[in-house]
C-alpha positions in Angstrom: 158.3 73.2 69.3 158.8 74.3 73.0 156.1 77.0 73.2 152.5 75.7 74.2 149.3 76.9 72.5 147.9 80.2 73.7 144.3 80.7 74.6 143.7 82.3 71.3 145.0 79.3 69.5 143.0 77.0 71.6 139.7 79.2 70.7 140.3 78.8 67.2 140.9 75.0 67.6 137.8 74.6 69.5 135.7 76.9 66.9 137.0 74.5 64.2 139.2 76.9 62.4 142.1 75.2 60.7 145.5 76.1 62.0 148.3 73.9 60.7 150.8 74.9 63.4 148.2 74.3 66.1 147.6 70.8 64.6 151.2 69.8 64.3 151.6 71.0 68.0 148.8 69.2 69.3 150.1 66.0 67.7 153.5 66.5 69.2 152.8 67.9 72.7 150.8 65.6 75.4 150.0 68.6 77.6 148.3 70.6 75.1 146.4 67.6 73.7 145.2 66.7 77.1 144.2 70.5 77.7 142.5 70.4 74.3 140.4 67.2 75.3 139.4 68.6 78.6 138.2 71.9 76.8 136.4 69.8 74.3 134.7 67.7 77.0 133.6 71.0 78.8 132.3 72.6 75.8 130.3 69.4 74.9 128.9 69.2 78.4 127.8 72.8 78.3 126.1 72.3 75.0 124.4 69.1 75.9 123.1 70.7 79.2 121.8 73.7 77.1 120.0 71.4 74.7 118.4 69.4 77.7 117.3 72.7 79.3 115.8 73.9 75.9 113.7 70.6 75.6 111.9 71.0 78.8 108.1 71.0 78.4 106.3 74.3 78.2 104.3 73.7 81.3 107.6 73.7 83.3 108.2 77.2 82.0 104.7 78.3 82.8 104.9 76.9 86.3 108.3 78.5 86.9 107.1 81.9 85.8 104.1 81.5 88.1 106.1 80.6 90.9 108.4 83.8 90.4 105.1 85.8 90.2 103.8 84.5 93.3 107.2 85.1 95.1 107.2 88.6 93.9 103.6 89.3 94.9 104.3 88.0 98.4 107.2 90.6 99.0 104.9 93.6 98.1 102.4 94.3 100.9 98.9 94.3 99.5 97.4 97.7 100.3 93.6 98.3 100.0 94.1 101.7 98.5 90.6 101.9 96.9 89.0 101.0 100.1 91.0 103.6 102.0 90.4 106.3 99.6 86.6 105.5 99.5 86.6 105.6 103.2 88.1 109.0 103.4 85.8 110.3 100.5 82.7 109.3 102.6 84.1 110.8 105.8 84.8 114.0 104.0 81.2 114.0 102.5 79.5 113.4 105.8 81.7 116.0 107.6 80.3 118.6 105.4 76.8 117.8 106.5 77.7 117.7 110.3 79.5 121.1 110.1 77.0 122.9 107.5 74.1 123.6 110.0 76.1 124.8 112.8 75.7 128.5 113.6 78.3 130.5 115.4 77.8 130.8 119.1 76.4 134.3 120.2 76.9 135.5 123.8 73.9 135.6 125.8 72.9 139.0 127.3 73.5 137.7 130.9 77.3 136.8 130.2 77.8 140.2 128.5 76.6 142.1 131.6 78.7 140.3 134.0 81.9 142.4 134.9 85.1 140.8 135.7 86.9 142.6 138.5 90.2 143.0 136.4 88.6 144.3 133.2 89.5 147.7 132.0 87.6 150.1 129.9 87.7 150.1 126.1 89.6 153.4 125.6 92.4 152.1 128.0 92.5 148.8 126.0 93.0 150.7 122.9 95.5 152.9 124.2 97.5 149.9 125.3 97.4 148.4 121.9 98.4 151.5 120.3 101.5 152.0 122.5 102.3 148.3 121.9 102.2 148.6 118.2 104.2 151.9 118.3 107.2 150.2 119.8 110.3 149.5 117.6 110.8 146.1 119.1 108.3 143.6 120.7 108.4 143.8 124.4 109.9 140.2 124.7 113.0 141.6 122.8 113.3 144.5 124.7 116.2 143.3 126.9 118.2 142.3 123.9 117.7 145.7 122.5 119.0 147.1 125.6 122.0 144.8 125.6 122.9 145.8 122.1 122.7 149.5 122.8 124.8 149.1 125.7 127.4 147.2 123.8 127.4 149.9 121.0 128.1 152.5 123.6 130.9 150.3 125.2 132.5 150.1 121.8 132.2 153.8 121.3 133.8 154.5 124.5 136.5 152.0 123.8 137.4 153.6 120.4 137.5 157.2 121.8 140.1 156.1 124.3 142.4 154.5 121.7 
C-alpha cells in the first residue's frame, strides 16, 4: 500500500475504532507507525497533565481565585462615591440656609438722588427702546442688511442690461 494514512484515519485509530485497512497499513509502513506512536505519546502526556491538574488541592484553586480577584480589584480605582455624595448633600443643605435669610438689596435714598451727568429722562429712554424694537434687524446686523440690499440691486441692474 503506497498511500499513507489520512488525518481522519489517524483520529479513528487514536479513538480506538477498529479499521482493518489502517491496522494493516500500520503493520506495513514504518513512517505511519512512527507517526502513530508520536500521536499516542502526545495524547497520553496531555491526558496525564489534565489528570494531575485536576488532582490539585482545593486550597490551590481558592488561592488562585483570590489572586485573580485581587489583581482585578487593583486595576479598578477605588472611588469613595458615598463619601463624595454625602459631602455634596451637606453642601447643598447648608447653602439653602446661607441664602435663605438674605433680603434683596434696596437702593438708599441718597443713591437715588444722585444724578449722573450723562443720564437721560425716562421718556427719552423709552423712546430709544421703542425705536430699537421697531427695527427689522438688530443694529449690529444693519451693515449686513445694507450689503444684501446693494447686492440685490446690482443683480437686478445686471439682469436688466442683458
